[in-house]
BAFI-3210 file (N, C-alpha, C; in Angstrom, 3 decimals, decimal comma, padded with zeros to 6 digits):
// residues 186
n [1|2|3|4|5|6|7|8|9|10|11|12|13|14|15|16|17|18|19|20|21|22|23|24|25|26|27|28|29|30|31|32|33|34|35|36|37|38|39|40|41|42|43|44|45|46|47|48|49|50|51|52|53|54|55|56|57|58|59|60|61|62|63|64|65|66|67|68|69|70|71|72|73|74|75|76|77|78|79|80|81|82|83|84|85|86|87|88|89|90|91|92|93|94|95|96|97|98|99|100|101|102|103|104|105|106|107|108|109|110|111|112|113|114|115|116|117|118|119|120|121|122|123|124|125|126|127|128|129|130|131|132|133|134|135|136|137|138|139|140|141|142|143|144|145|146|147|148|149|150|151|152|153|154|155|156|157|158|159|160|161|162|163|164|165|166|167|168|169|170|171|172|173|174|175|176|177|178|179|180|181|182|183|184|185|186]
n.u [011,995|013,615|015,634|014,326|013,977|011,716|009,137|008,309|005,763|002,807|000,393|-000,579|-001,047|-002,750|-003,486|-005,418|-006,398|-009,026|-011,207|-012,567|-011,275|-010,433|-010,368|-012,256|-010,841|-011,879|-012,054|-009,593|-008,776|-010,371|-009,296|-006,707|-007,335|-008,505|-006,331|-004,419|-005,858|-006,245|-003,560|-002,928|-004,802|-004,319|-001,650|000,326|002,724|002,791|002,770|003,200|002,099|002,661|000,861|000,258|002,311|004,299|002,782|001,100|-001,010|-000,499|-000,295|001,652|001,717|-000,793|-000,489|001,404|-000,132|-002,027|-000,356|000,726|-001,263|-001,337|-000,573|001,131|004,225|005,085|006,219|007,544|007,370|009,855|011,209|011,478|009,487|008,746|006,391|006,526|007,966|006,368|004,062|005,106|005,649|003,048|001,974|003,071|001,765|-000,469|-002,947|-004,761|-005,473|-007,044|-007,606|-007,529|-008,218|-006,224|-004,521|-006,217|-006,621|-003,980|-003,509|-005,675|-005,391|-003,153|-003,938|-004,392|-006,468|-008,508|-009,576|-011,492|-011,782|-014,133|-015,325|-016,857|-019,435|-018,339|-015,951|-017,149|-018,561|-016,384|-015,013|-017,047|-017,402|-014,906|-015,053|-017,118|-015,869|-013,822|-014,849|-014,860|-012,300|-012,189|-013,477|-015,663|-016,080|-017,989|-017,529|-018,682|-017,839|-018,303|-015,610|-015,305|-016,961|-015,591|-013,206|-014,149|-015,216|-012,891|-011,479|-013,224|-013,015|-010,311|-010,235|-011,964|-012,750|-013,561|-012,470|-011,132|-008,079|-005,113|-003,796|-001,209|000,522|002,036|001,060|-001,200|-002,677|-003,505|-005,157|-007,111|-008,247|-009,307|-011,218|-012,900|-013,784|-015,164|-017,294|-018,555|-017,726|-015,837]
n.v [004,663|004,242|002,653|000,249|-000,326|000,593|002,299|005,848|006,939|005,301|002,590|000,723|-002,713|-005,758|-009,215|-012,072|-015,436|-017,499|-019,180|-017,558|-015,073|-014,018|-013,669|-015,369|-017,714|-017,331|-014,602|-013,546|-012,699|-010,396|-008,733|-008,370|-006,971|-004,625|-003,519|-003,092|-001,243|000,908|001,624|002,548|004,716|006,402|006,825|005,515|003,453|-000,019|-001,642|-004,523|-005,527|-007,805|-009,468|-011,861|-014,502|-017,382|-019,725|-022,351|-021,096|-018,349|-014,678|-013,963|-016,078|-015,793|-013,248|-013,714|-015,160|-013,232|-011,173|-012,490|-012,263|-009,664|-006,592|-004,630|-004,175|-005,363|-004,258|-005,812|-006,027|-007,532|-009,688|-007,585|-007,105|-005,851|-004,281|-001,428|-000,655|-001,658|-000,175|002,372|002,190|001,825|004,307|005,947|005,395|006,195|005,131|002,333|-001,068|-003,879|-007,134|-007,969|-007,457|-006,348|-005,112|-003,078|-001,642|-000,778|000,876|002,817|003,901|005,304|007,385|006,853|006,322|003,437|000,743|-001,793|-004,977|-007,561|-010,936|-012,461|-012,700|-012,358|-010,821|-008,602|-007,505|-006,820|-004,883|-002,980|-002,115|-000,906|001,097|002,610|003,621|005,079|007,036|007,916|007,121|004,380|002,119|-000,310|-003,021|-005,292|-008,506|-010,614|-007,972|-005,238|-004,282|-001,603|-000,248|-000,593|000,761|003,382|003,956|003,894|006,046|008,165|008,035|008,706|011,285|012,766|015,765|016,136|014,129|012,775|013,852|012,897|014,593|014,098|011,700|009,814|009,645|008,085|006,360|007,913|009,686|007,903|007,021|009,447|009,927|007,732|008,261|010,642|009,671|008,223|005,606|004,703]
n.w [-002,110|-004,267|-003,165|-002,915|-005,511|-006,842|-008,752|-008,661|-008,993|-008,817|-009,030|-006,373|-005,908|-005,036|-004,702|-003,921|-003,895|-002,823|-000,474|001,428|001,742|-000,660|-004,248|-006,746|-009,011|-011,555|-011,819|-012,304|-014,869|-015,174|-013,157|-014,196|-016,575|-015,508|-014,055|-016,127|-017,708|-015,882|-015,440|-017,992|-018,367|-016,166|-016,398|-014,843|-013,120|-012,087|-008,982|-007,197|-004,039|-001,751|000,848|002,132|002,336|001,385|001,356|-000,509|-001,955|-001,886|-001,918|-003,828|-005,680|-006,854|-007,918|-009,902|-011,735|-012,451|-013,481|-015,685|-017,513|-018,198|-019,999|-019,113|-017,367|-014,106|-011,035|-008,140|-004,654|-003,017|-000,596|001,367|003,985|006,290|008,423|008,663|006,396|004,308|004,808|004,330|001,570|000,635|001,341|-000,556|-002,881|-005,605|-005,902|-004,671|-005,403|-004,456|-002,862|-000,259|003,204|004,949|003,119|002,131|004,514|005,131|002,884|002,906|005,483|005,105|003,653|001,013|-001,710|-002,178|-004,162|-003,234|-003,944|-003,859|-003,403|-001,839|000,704|003,245|002,841|001,695|003,880|005,549|003,954|003,555|006,169|006,637|004,703|005,781|007,996|006,828|004,793|001,356|000,927|000,706|-001,543|-001,815|-004,037|-005,627|-007,130|-009,781|-012,083|-014,358|-016,318|-017,169|-015,337|-012,901|-013,462|-013,984|-011,464|-009,908|-011,034|-010,335|-007,562|-007,189|-008,234|-006,743|-005,316|-002,743|-001,322|001,622|003,083|004,714|007,492|008,311|006,930|008,262|010,763|010,923|012,598|014,824|013,447|012,443|014,876|015,823|013,805|014,246|016,851|016,383|014,921|016,827|017,297|019,005]
ca.u [011,486|014,750|016,327|013,577|013,890|010,325|008,853|007,849|004,318|002,334|-000,790|-000,245|-002,109|-002,590|-004,536|-005,394|-007,548|-009,345|-012,619|-013,225|-010,590|-009,826|-011,261|-012,298|-009,936|-012,556|-011,957|-008,202|-008,725|-010,958|-008,311|-005,644|-007,889|-008,670|-005,013|-003,855|-006,601|-005,918|-002,185|-002,999|-005,583|-003,696|-000,222|001,046|003,306|002,104|003,620|002,498|002,447|002,127|000,596|000,257|003,349|004,873|001,877|000,860|-001,938|-000,230|-000,524|002,619|001,303|-001,919|000,062|002,036|-001,198|-002,594|000,668|000,902|-002,348|-001,288|000,331|002,095|005,157|004,721|007,291|007,098|008,145|010,333|012,150|011,241|008,084|008,491|005,196|006,834|008,379|005,171|003,217|005,746|005,404|001,625|001,740|003,552|000,930|-001,535|-004,184|-004,622|-006,491|-006,708|-008,649|-007,349|-008,544|-005,031|-004,077|-007,091|-006,344|-002,681|-003,649|-006,572|-004,851|-002,070|-004,547|-004,414|-007,765|-008,362|-010,697|-011,437|-012,550|-014,514|-016,026|-017,618|-020,141|-017,405|-015,098|-018,024|-018,782|-015,129|-014,744|-018,084|-017,076|-013,767|-015,546|-017,901|-014,903|-013,007|-015,591|-014,094|-010,995|-012,363|-014,614|-015,888|-016,613|-018,268|-017,263|-018,120|-018,160|-017,896|-014,307|-015,503|-017,525|-014,524|-012,278|-014,817|-015,304|-011,541|-011,194|-014,011|-012,417|-009,047|-010,419|-012,963|-012,152|-013,954|-011,832|-010,333|-006,626|-004,584|-002,919|000,155|000,395|002,754|000,328|-002,504|-003,415|-004,174|-006,219|-008,184|-008,915|-010,101|-012,367|-013,793|-014,414|-016,104|-018,469|-019,100|-017,395|-014,847]
ca.v [003,873|003,860|001,552|-000,973|-000,489|000,809|003,604|006,855|007,162|003,960|001,968|-000,457|-003,712|-007,007|-010,177|-013,356|-016,271|-018,357|-019,373|-016,480|-013,788|-013,712|-013,660|-016,643|-017,818|-016,829|-013,139|-013,150|-011,925|-009,082|-007,943|-007,993|-005,923|-003,400|-002,949|-002,567|-000,041|001,997|002,055|003,345|005,939|007,266|006,924|005,111|002,120|-000,969|-002,273|-005,549|-005,513|-009,028|-009,454|-013,238|-015,183|-018,611|-020,869|-022,687|-020,150|-017,022|-013,533|-013,936|-017,031|-015,177|-012,121|-014,249|-015,512|-011,976|-010,490|-013,221|-011,873|-008,207|-005,979|-003,803|-004,823|-005,197|-004,324|-006,582|-005,874|-008,862|-009,748|-006,564|-007,207|-005,227|-003,432|-000,008|-000,470|-001,867|001,000|003,479|001,990|002,096|005,749|006,616|005,022|007,114|004,375|000,921|-001,992|-005,141|-008,055|-008,345|-006,419|-005,646|-004,233|-001,902|-000,883|-000,107|001,948|003,889|004,568|006,159|008,439|006,429|005,734|002,024|-000,032|-003,062|-005,949|-008,724|-012,012|-013,216|-011,862|-012,088|-009,681|-007,441|-006,907|-006,191|-003,676|-001,974|-001,552|000,004|002,259|003,436|004,298|005,984|007,365|008,662|006,496|002,955|001,828|-001,748|-003,330|-006,712|-009,214|-010,108|-006,582|-004,759|-003,612|-000,144|000,262|-000,555|001,827|004,669|004,162|004,226|007,416|009,080|007,994|009,459|012,688|013,368|016,878|016,057|012,982|013,183|013,671|012,792|015,725|013,583|010,296|008,929|009,599|007,596|005,749|008,989|010,186|006,898|007,073|010,674|009,721|006,776|008,977|011,589|008,915|007,497|004,184|004,362]
ca.w [-003,196|-005,103|-002,484|-003,193|-006,959|-007,230|-009,362|-007,697|-009,178|-009,129|-008,448|-005,574|-006,033|-004,296|-005,034|-003,233|-004,225|-001,696|-000,218|002,174|001,734|-001,941|-005,397|-007,457|-010,155|-012,756|-011,870|-012,539|-016,119|-014,898|-012,411|-015,145|-017,449|-014,724|-013,757|-017,374|-018,105|-014,958|-015,723|-019,228|-018,178|-015,164|-016,728|-013,641|-013,074|-011,211|-007,975|-006,446|-002,618|-001,147|002,287|002,610|001,560|001,905|001,272|-001,920|-002,592|-001,326|-002,795|-004,925|-006,720|-007,568|-008,684|-011,116|-012,682|-012,947|-014,287|-016,948|-018,412|-018,354|-020,964|-018,389|-016,448|-012,703|-010,038|-006,980|-003,425|-002,655|000,513|002,395|004,390|007,584|008,315|008,454|005,001|003,477|005,036|003,614|000,141|000,404|001,480|-001,770|-004,025|-006,006|-005,819|-004,331|-005,908|-003,817|-002,426|001,139|004,177|005,432|002,044|002,138|005,741|004,969|001,898|003,352|006,675|004,623|002,852|-000,383|-002,061|-002,536|-004,684|-002,515|-004,713|-003,058|-004,090|-000,837|001,687|004,343|002,484|001,504|005,207|006,000|003,178|003,830|007,480|006,459|003,947|006,703|008,864|006,015|003,566|000,365|000,722|000,415|-002,404|-001,984|-005,351|-005,741|-008,376|-011,024|-012,390|-015,662|-016,222|-017,291|-014,086|-011,897|-013,859|-013,753|-010,019|-009,432|-011,460|-009,487|-006,227|-007,214|-008,613|-005,862|-004,584|-001,341|-000,691|002,770|003,060|006,069|007,790|008,393|006,538|009,170|012,021|010,490|013,698|015,550|012,575|012,443|016,176|015,874|012,941|014,919|017,967|015,794|014,485|017,966|017,214|020,047]
c.u [012,638|015,503|015,653|013,443|012,488|010,149|008,323|006,356|003,713|000,981|-000,283|-001,384|-001,725|-003,723|-004,320|-006,585|-007,787|-010,827|-013,266|-012,580|-009,959|-010,856|-011,185|-011,367|-010,567|-012,475|-010,535|-008,084|-009,279|-009,959|-007,182|-006,116|-007,990|-007,318|-004,350|-004,543|-006,284|-004,500|-002,146|-003,631|-004,877|-002,202|000,645|001,622|002,501|003,110|002,773|003,027|001,850|001,920|000,643|001,218|003,727|003,970|001,621|-000,059|-001,748|-000,439|000,404|002,212|000,121|-001,408|000,715|000,986|-001,844|-001,603|000,878|-000,159|-002,316|-000,313|001,447|003,010|004,740|005,985|006,719|007,992|008,558|011,309|011,827|009,772|007,830|007,304|005,506|007,234|007,174|004,248|003,792|005,543|003,954|001,342|002,183|002,693|-000,095|-002,902|-003,844|-005,770|-006,151|-007,896|-008,554|-007,617|-007,305|-004,454|-004,889|-006,840|-005,030|-002,810|-004,463|-006,031|-003,628|-002,609|-004,633|-005,781|-007,568|-009,676|-010,546|-012,364|-012,872|-015,351|-016,880|-018,353|-019,236|-016,547|-015,934|-018,239|-017,526|-014,895|-015,802|-017,854|-015,930|-014,196|-016,378|-016,981|-014,119|-013,725|-014,743|-012,720|-011,115|-013,630|-014,737|-016,549|-016,750|-017,984|-018,314|-018,580|-017,733|-016,602|-014,463|-016,037|-016,453|-013,570|-012,888|-014,918|-013,939|-011,165|-011,939|-013,396|-011,144|-009,249|-011,417|-012,332|-012,509|-013,326|-010,980|-008,846|-006,159|-003,650|-001,454|000,075|001,096|002,134|-001,094|-003,313|-004,165|-005,345|-007,390|-008,950|-009,796|-011,357|-013,377|-014,511|-015,491|-017,402|-019,077|-018,815|-016,330|-015,296]
c.v [003,380|002,676|000,218|-001,238|-000,279|002,180|004,577|007,158|005,838|003,648|000,767|-001,451|-004,991|-007,916|-011,464|-014,151|-017,195|-018,364|-018,201|-015,119|-013,437|-013,627|-015,021|-016,580|-017,227|-015,302|-012,632|-012,303|-010,516|-008,194|-007,489|-006,872|-004,591|-002,741|-002,373|-001,261|001,137|002,515|002,916|004,710|006,924|007,495|006,629|003,711|001,262|-001,624|-003,267|-005,577|-006,763|-008,870|-010,854|-014,020|-016,512|-019,828|-021,169|-021,698|-018,747|-015,935|-013,540|-014,906|-016,481|-014,026|-012,601|-014,589|-014,255|-011,304|-011,175|-012,830|-010,378|-007,776|-005,217|-004,646|-004,500|-005,282|-005,039|-006,265|-007,274|-008,750|-008,799|-006,569|-006,632|-004,283|-001,964|000,263|-000,624|-000,662|002,217|003,388|002,333|003,596|006,520|006,330|006,110|006,469|002,957|000,138|-003,348|-005,916|-008,430|-007,154|-005,648|-004,713|-002,941|-001,027|-000,119|001,066|003,108|004,620|005,409|007,295|008,106|005,827|004,303|001,459|-001,422|-004,058|-007,161|-009,696|-012,833|-012,255|-011,471|-010,856|-008,432|-006,740|-006,212|-004,859|-002,599|-001,335|-000,563|001,263|003,178|004,227|005,358|006,326|008,211|008,088|005,030|002,770|000,316|-002,008|-004,833|-007,266|-010,289|-008,675|-006,280|-003,972|-002,094|000,452|000,388|000,598|003,198|004,969|004,546|005,650|008,431|009,159|008,837|010,948|013,436|014,503|016,855|014,886|013,440|012,973|013,604|013,952|015,292|012,092|009,352|008,901|009,114|007,015|006,807|009,542|009,211|006,916|008,308|010,535|008,779|007,447|009,936|010,902|008,068|006,012|003,767|004,956]
c.w [-004,076|-004,490|-002,752|-004,692|-007,500|-007,879|-008,315|-007,821|-009,635|-008,498|-007,661|-005,739|-005,314|-004,716|-004,261|-003,734|-003,043|-001,423|000,501|001,959|000,401|-003,037|-006,073|-008,665|-011,421|-012,884|-012,111|-013,808|-015,923|-014,164|-013,332|-016,074|-016,724|-014,472|-015,009|-017,778|-017,195|-015,190|-016,977|-018,965|-017,244|-015,410|-015,494|-013,815|-012,104|-010,273|-007,193|-005,019|-001,963|000,357|002,885|001,734|002,207|001,885|-000,206|-002,643|-002,047|-002,364|-004,013|-006,033|-007,519|-008,434|-009,968|-012,174|-013,270|-013,894|-015,635|-017,974|-018,741|-019,442|-020,261|-017,506|-015,014|-011,847|-008,820|-005,795|-003,005|-001,499|001,652|002,789|005,784|007,453|008,041|007,006|004,072|003,606|004,303|002,116|-000,179|000,449|000,242|-002,991|-004,336|-005,818|-005,393|-004,945|-005,307|-003,327|-000,953|002,066|004,624|004,368|002,056|003,360|005,603|003,999|002,458|004,575|006,339|003,760|001,379|-000,689|-002,551|-003,049|-004,089|-003,206|-003,854|-003,867|-003,126|000,092|002,860|004,038|002,219|002,840|005,720|005,284|003,396|005,197|007,396|005,703|004,827|007,628|008,099|004,704|002,626|000,111|000,323|-000,403|-002,558|-003,338|-005,490|-007,125|-008,577|-011,278|-013,813|-015,495|-016,259|-016,002|-013,013|-012,203|-013,601|-012,264|-009,446|-009,812|-010,600|-008,089|-006,177|-007,441|-007,735|-005,058|-003,099|-000,603|000,486|002,518|004,499|006,329|007,847|008,090|007,502|010,560|011,751|011,635|014,503|014,752|012,569|013,756|016,290|015,000|013,611|016,087|017,468|015,374|015,609|017,946|018,216|021,353]
res [m|a|r|l|g|l|p|t|r|f|i|a|w|q|a|r|s|g|r|s|a|g|i|a|e|r|h|i|d|l|l|a|e|v|l|d|a|l|a|d|i|l|a|l|d|l|v|f|v|p|f|f|v|g|a|p|h|d|d|v|s|v|a|r|r|v|a|a|r|m|r|h|a|v|a|v|i|e|g|e|r|r|p|a|v|v|k|g|v|m|a|c|a|a|l|g|v|g|t|a|n|h|f|a|v|f|a|a|s|s|g|v|p|v|v|a|l|y|d|t|p|y|m|r|r|k|f|e|g|l|a|a|l|l|p|g|l|v|l|p|f|g|l|p|a|d|t|r|e|v|i|q|a|a|e|r|l|m|r|d|p|g|r|p|t|l|p|d|r|f|d|a|l|s|w|l|l|a|m|a|r|e|r|g|r|v]
***
């Protein structure tokens, strides 16, 4: 984490706006409120983890709009986008808050609880499927929502003593396959 200039205790977050895989522009303020409140309540730093970059409406452009509305400073993973490094960063997070399926998969498959915010039926189905595969690690949350409800749900998710933990965060694929087999999905 030090090599990337990132804090050691943090909330990883991601945001995207778009027609099918993101949140509507009208929810940017809500996301900023939720992230600021969670950083206050949990006494954690914030690290933005981009997944879709290089286009006019990529994750980084949305992050800038969200961060401009926040009180807390945001560290950003820049330049380093190899999957193994991103996965390693995600595995160090205390909590994930994001709008993209791959973000939620990277977080939950690392044993990190994630609040998966959605604004479309398409993303609701994706996140509900992931939550069924990894109960206790993925909490789909539809927008619009009350900021307090999202914060309370995130706190419950983090503090749930029955939340599954991964025996080895770096062997997440084997763990996911075993969970899928156990549930008869493979």
